[in-house]
C-alpha positions as CSV (number, residue, x, y, z in Angstrom):
1,M,0.0,0.0,0.0
2,S,1.5,3.3,-1.1
3,G,-0.5,5.4,1.5
4,R,-2.4,7.4,-1.0
5,P,-6.1,7.9,-0.2
6,D,-7.2,6.2,-3.5
7,D,-5.2,3.1,-2.5
8,T,-7.0,2.8,0.9
9,R,-8.9,-0.5,1.2
10,I,-11.2,-0.1,4.3
11,R,-12.7,-3.3,5.7
12,W,-16.4,-2.7,6.5
13,D,-16.2,-5.1,9.4
14,D,-13.5,-2.9,11.0
15,V,-15.8,0.2,10.5
16,R,-18.7,-1.7,12.1
17,I,-16.5,-2.5,15.1
18,F,-15.4,1.1,15.4
19,L,-19.1,2.3,15.1
20,E,-20.0,0.0,18.1
21,I,-17.1,1.4,20.1
22,A,-18.3,5.0,19.3
23,R,-21.9,4.1,20.4
24,A,-20.7,2.4,23.6
25,G,-18.2,4.9,24.6
26,S,-16.0,2.1,25.8
27,L,-13.9,-0.5,24.2
28,T,-14.8,-3.1,26.8
29,E,-18.5,-2.5,26.5
30,A,-18.3,-2.6,22.7
31,A,-16.4,-5.9,22.8
32,R,-19.1,-7.3,25.1
33,R,-21.9,-6.3,22.7
34,L,-20.0,-7.6,19.7
35,R,-19.1,-10.8,21.5
36,L,-15.4,-10.2,20.8
37,G,-12.4,-10.2,23.0
38,V,-11.3,-6.7,24.1
39,A,-7.9,-7.3,22.5
40,T,-9.5,-8.3,19.2
41,A,-11.7,-5.2,19.1
42,G,-8.8,-3.0,20.0
43,R,-6.6,-4.6,17.2
44,R,-9.4,-4.0,14.6
45,L,-9.7,-0.4,15.7
46,R,-6.0,0.2,15.4
47,R,-6.0,-1.4,11.9
48,L,-8.7,1.0,10.8
49,E,-6.9,3.9,12.2
50,A,-3.7,2.8,10.4
51,E,-5.6,2.5,7.1
52,L,-7.1,6.0,7.5
53,G,-3.8,7.4,8.7
54,A,-5.2,9.2,11.7
55,P,-6.6,8.3,15.2
56,L,-10.3,8.0,15.5
57,V,-10.5,7.9,19.3
58,D,-8.6,9.3,22.2
59,R,-8.0,6.7,24.9
60,L,-9.1,8.1,28.3
61,P,-9.0,6.4,31.8
62,A,-12.8,6.2,31.9
63,G,-13.3,5.1,28.3
64,I,-12.8,6.7,24.9
65,A,-13.7,10.0,23.2
66,L,-14.0,10.4,19.5
67,T,-11.5,12.6,17.7
68,P,-13.0,15.1,15.1
69,L,-12.2,12.6,12.4
70,G,-13.8,9.8,14.5
71,Q,-17.0,11.9,14.7
72,E,-17.0,12.3,11.0
73,V,-16.4,8.6,10.3
74,A,-19.1,7.6,12.8
75,A,-21.6,10.0,11.3
76,A,-20.9,8.7,7.8
77,A,-20.9,5.0,8.8
78,D,-24.2,5.1,10.9
79,P,-26.6,5.3,7.9
80,M,-24.5,2.7,6.1
81,D,-24.9,0.4,9.0
82,A,-28.6,1.1,9.3
83,G,-29.0,0.4,5.5
84,A,-27.1,-2.9,5.8
85,H,-29.4,-4.0,8.7
86,A,-32.5,-2.9,6.8
87,M,-31.4,-5.0,3.8
88,L,-30.8,-8.1,6.0
89,R,-34.1,-7.7,7.8
90,R,-36.0,-7.6,4.5
91,V,-34.0,-10.6,3.2
92,E,-34.9,-12.5,6.3
93,A,-38.5,-11.5,6.1
94,A,-38.7,-12.9,2.6
95,R,-37.4,-16.3,3.5
96,S,-39.7,-19.3,3.9
97,G,-39.5,-22.2,6.3
98,P,-38.6,-22.3,10.0
99,A,-37.0,-19.2,11.5
100,A,-35.1,-18.4,14.7
101,V,-37.2,-16.0,16.8
102,R,-35.3,-14.5,19.7
103,I,-37.5,-13.0,22.5
104,T,-35.7,-10.6,24.8
105,A,-37.3,-9.6,28.2
106,T,-36.4,-8.7,31.7
107,A,-35.9,-11.4,34.3
108,A,-39.5,-11.3,35.6
109,V,-41.2,-11.5,32.2
110,S,-38.6,-14.1,31.0
111,L,-39.4,-16.3,33.9
112,F,-43.1,-16.1,33.2
113,V,-42.6,-16.9,29.5
114,A,-40.3,-19.7,30.3
115,A,-43.0,-21.3,32.4
116,H,-45.1,-21.5,29.2
117,L,-42.6,-22.4,26.6
118,R,-44.3,-25.7,25.9
119,T,-47.5,-23.8,25.0
120,L,-45.5,-21.4,22.7
121,I,-43.7,-24.3,21.0
122,K,-47.0,-26.0,20.3
123,A,-48.5,-22.8,18.9
124,C,-45.5,-21.9,16.7
125,P,-44.5,-24.8,14.4
126,D,-42.6,-22.4,12.1
127,A,-40.4,-20.9,14.9
128,E,-37.2,-21.9,16.7
129,I,-37.7,-19.9,19.9
130,S,-34.8,-18.4,22.0
131,L,-35.5,-16.6,25.2
132,I,-32.9,-13.9,26.2
133,S,-33.2,-12.6,29.8
134,T,-31.4,-9.3,30.1
135,R,-31.9,-5.8,31.4
136,A,-30.0,-4.5,28.3
137,R,-32.3,-3.2,25.5
138,L,-31.3,-5.4,22.6
139,S,-31.8,-3.6,19.3
140,L,-34.5,-4.9,17.0
141,A,-33.2,-2.6,14.2
142,Q,-29.8,-4.2,14.4
143,R,-31.3,-7.7,14.5
144,E,-30.1,-8.5,18.1
145,A,-33.6,-9.9,18.7
146,E,-36.9,-10.3,16.8
147,I,-39.3,-9.6,19.6
148,A,-38.8,-7.5,22.7
149,L,-41.0,-7.6,25.8
150,R,-40.4,-4.3,27.6
151,M,-41.8,-2.8,30.8
152,R,-43.2,0.7,31.5
153,R,-41.2,2.9,29.2
154,V,-41.3,2.2,25.5
155,P,-38.3,3.7,23.7
156,S,-38.3,5.1,20.2
157,E,-36.3,3.0,17.8
158,G,-37.7,3.9,14.4
159,D,-40.1,1.6,12.6
160,I,-41.1,-0.5,15.6
161,L,-44.6,-1.9,16.0
162,V,-45.8,-1.7,19.6
163,R,-48.6,-3.6,21.3
164,R,-49.5,-3.5,25.0
165,I,-50.2,-7.1,26.0
166,G,-50.6,-7.1,29.8
167,R,-49.6,-5.9,33.2
168,V,-47.5,-7.4,35.9
169,A,-48.4,-6.7,39.5
170,V,-45.7,-6.7,42.3
171,A,-46.2,-7.1,46.0
172,P,-44.2,-7.7,49.2
173,Y,-43.7,-11.3,50.2
174,A,-42.1,-13.2,53.1
175,A,-41.7,-16.8,54.2
176,R,-44.6,-18.0,56.3
177,A,-42.0,-19.2,58.9
178,Y,-40.6,-15.7,59.0
179,L,-44.0,-14.1,59.6
180,E,-44.8,-16.6,62.4
181,T,-41.8,-15.2,64.3
182,H,-41.9,-11.5,63.2
183,G,-45.7,-11.0,62.8
184,T,-47.6,-9.3,60.1
185,A,-48.4,-5.9,61.6
186,P,-48.1,-3.3,58.9
187,D,-46.4,-0.8,61.3
188,R,-43.8,-3.2,62.5
189,P,-40.3,-3.0,61.1
190,H,-39.2,-5.9,59.0
191,D,-35.9,-7.3,57.7
192,A,-35.9,-6.5,54.0
193,I,-34.2,-8.1,51.0
194,G,-33.3,-5.1,48.9
195,V,-33.6,-4.7,45.2
196,R,-30.4,-2.7,44.4
197,D,-27.4,-1.3,46.1
198,D,-28.7,2.2,46.0
199,P,-32.3,2.6,47.4
200,S,-32.7,5.9,45.5
201,S,-32.1,4.1,42.2
202,S,-35.6,2.9,41.7
203,Q,-39.2,3.4,42.8
204,T,-39.4,-0.2,43.8
205,A,-36.4,0.0,46.1
206,Q,-37.7,3.2,47.8
207,W,-41.2,1.6,48.3
208,L,-39.7,-1.5,49.9
209,E,-37.5,0.5,52.3
210,R,-40.5,2.6,53.4
211,F,-42.7,-0.5,53.9
212,A,-40.0,-2.4,55.9
213,G,-39.3,0.7,58.0
214,R,-35.6,0.3,57.9
215,R,-32.7,-0.1,55.4
216,P,-32.3,-3.6,54.0
217,R,-29.5,-5.7,55.5
218,V,-29.4,-7.9,52.4
219,R,-29.6,-6.8,48.8
220,A,-29.7,-8.9,45.7
221,S,-29.7,-7.7,42.1
222,E,-31.4,-10.6,40.5
223,L,-35.0,-11.8,40.9
224,F,-34.2,-15.4,41.5
225,L,-31.8,-14.5,44.3
226,R,-34.4,-12.4,46.1
227,H,-37.0,-15.1,45.7
228,R,-34.6,-17.7,47.2
229,A,-33.6,-15.3,50.1
230,A,-37.3,-14.7,50.9
231,A,-38.2,-18.4,50.8
232,D,-35.3,-19.0,53.2
233,G,-36.8,-16.7,55.7
234,L,-34.3,-13.8,55.5
235,G,-37.1,-11.1,55.3
236,V,-39.5,-9.3,53.1
237,T,-39.0,-8.6,49.4
238,L,-40.9,-7.5,46.4
239,L,-41.8,-10.2,43.8
240,P,-44.1,-10.4,40.9
241,C,-47.4,-11.8,42.0
242,F,-47.4,-14.7,39.5
243,L,-44.3,-15.9,41.3
244,G,-45.0,-15.1,44.9
245,D,-48.6,-16.3,45.0
246,E,-47.8,-19.7,43.7
247,D,-45.0,-20.4,46.1
248,A,-46.6,-22.2,49.1
249,R,-43.6,-21.2,51.3
250,L,-44.5,-17.5,50.9
251,A,-47.3,-15.2,52.0
252,R,-48.3,-11.8,50.5
253,L,-48.3,-9.1,53.2
254,V,-50.5,-6.5,51.4
255,P,-52.4,-6.2,48.1
256,P,-50.2,-5.3,45.2
257,P,-49.5,-1.5,45.3
258,A,-50.8,0.1,42.0
259,E,-47.7,2.2,41.7
260,L,-45.5,-0.8,41.5
261,G,-47.3,-2.6,38.7
262,E,-45.8,-2.4,35.2
263,D,-47.3,-2.7,31.8
264,V,-45.8,-5.1,29.3
265,F,-45.3,-4.0,25.7
266,M,-44.4,-6.3,22.8
267,M,-42.2,-4.7,20.2
268,I,-41.4,-6.0,16.7
269,H,-39.6,-4.3,13.9
270,K,-41.9,-3.5,11.0
271,D,-39.5,-5.2,8.4
272,T,-39.5,-8.5,10.2
273,S,-43.1,-8.5,11.4
274,R,-44.3,-10.0,8.0
275,R,-42.4,-13.3,8.6
276,P,-44.8,-16.1,9.4
277,A,-42.7,-17.5,12.3
278,I,-42.5,-14.1,14.0
279,R,-46.2,-13.4,13.5
280,Q,-46.9,-16.9,15.1
281,V,-44.8,-16.1,18.1
282,A,-46.2,-12.6,18.5
283,E,-49.8,-13.9,18.4
284,A,-49.0,-16.7,20.8
285,L,-47.5,-14.3,23.3
286,R,-50.4,-12.0,23.0
287,A,-52.8,-14.9,23.6
288,L,-50.7,-16.2,26.5
289,F,-50.7,-12.8,28.4
290,A,-54.4,-12.4,27.8
291,R,-55.2,-15.9,29.2
292,Q,-53.0,-15.4,32.2
293,A,-54.1,-11.8,32.9
294,A,-55.6,-12.6,36.3
295,R,-52.5,-14.5,37.4
296,L,-50.2,-11.6,36.3
297,D,-52.4,-8.9,38.0
298,P,-54.6,-10.7,40.6
299,E,-56.3,-7.6,41.9
300,K,-57.5,-6.4,38.5
301,G,-57.6,-9.4,36.2
302,P,-57.5,-8.6,32.4
303,A,-55.7,-5.4,31.7
304,K,-57.8,-2.8,30.1
305,G,-56.8,-2.5,26.5
306,A,-54.5,-5.5,26.6
307,G,-54.0,-7.1,23.2
308,K,-54.9,-4.0,21.2
309,S,-52.4,-2.7,18.8
310,G,-50.6,0.4,19.9
311,G,-49.1,1.4,16.6
312,K,-45.6,2.6,16.2
313,A,-43.3,3.8,18.9
314,R,-42.9,7.6,18.9
C-alpha cells in the first residue's frame, strides 16, 4: 500500500466495530456487545486507524472520546450500518421455512414466558424460539432480537410496532415461617431483602424501604436471588405476584400496590413482522398474556386495552 487515499482499502467489518465502540463509549462494552475479545476489538480499531492514517479515538481512563475525524467517520458510517441491517431484515422477512425467533425480556417476564414455553412451541410450528433474559435493551433494528417484551417505558427506535399485551403486579412477600416469628403488623419494622445497592435508584427500592421501616441488611440484584432469600426466611422482598402467589412457602403481606405494577409491551420491527414465524410467536405471546391476565395482575384481572395494537413507537 502506497499510503495514497485512493489506494486505501477499508474493511467494512472494522468500520462496524469502530461504530459500536463509538456508540458504547468504551472498548470493553463494545467488545461485550459484539461478543469479541477486548484485544481483538482494539486490534481491529488500530488497523482501521492505520488504514485511515489518523486516530479515531482518544483513549481516556474512563473510556474513549471520538476525535474530530472519528466523529465524521461515525456520522458517515451510521446510515450505512442502518442500511445494511435494513437489507438483511428484508431478506430474512422474505425467506420461507422455520425461523429463529429471539425474545428478549427482563428477568420477571422471561421467567413467566419460560413457564409457558411448551405452549409457545406447540402454537408456533414455524419458529425456533430463543429466550434472552437481560436488562439491556437489545436492538431490534440491528437484529439482536426479533421480539422485545419491555416494561413501563417504550423507547423510540424507528419503525417499531408496539402492542400492550398485559400488566405485571408486584407485592411484598415473606416466608410463612418468618412471619410466624416476626408478625404481620403493617407498622412493625421488617428485615428487607433489597432490590439494588442504592435505594434511590428505583421506585421499587424506595417503596420496599418505606414498607420495611428500615434499610435492608441484604440486597440482591437478580429476581431469582431475592426469591430464594425470601423463601429461606431472610425477610420481606418484592416479587411479581405470579411468582410469589404460587410459592406455598411465601405469603403476600398487602395487596399489590398500584404504583409498582408495570405494563408489558411487545415490540417488533416493521420489516420482520411480516415473517410467518415471527407473527406466530407474537400472536402466541399476546394470547398467553391475555389468558394469564388474572394471574399476572390478581387484583384487576384482564388489563384494560391488553391485546390491542398500539401502533408505532414515537
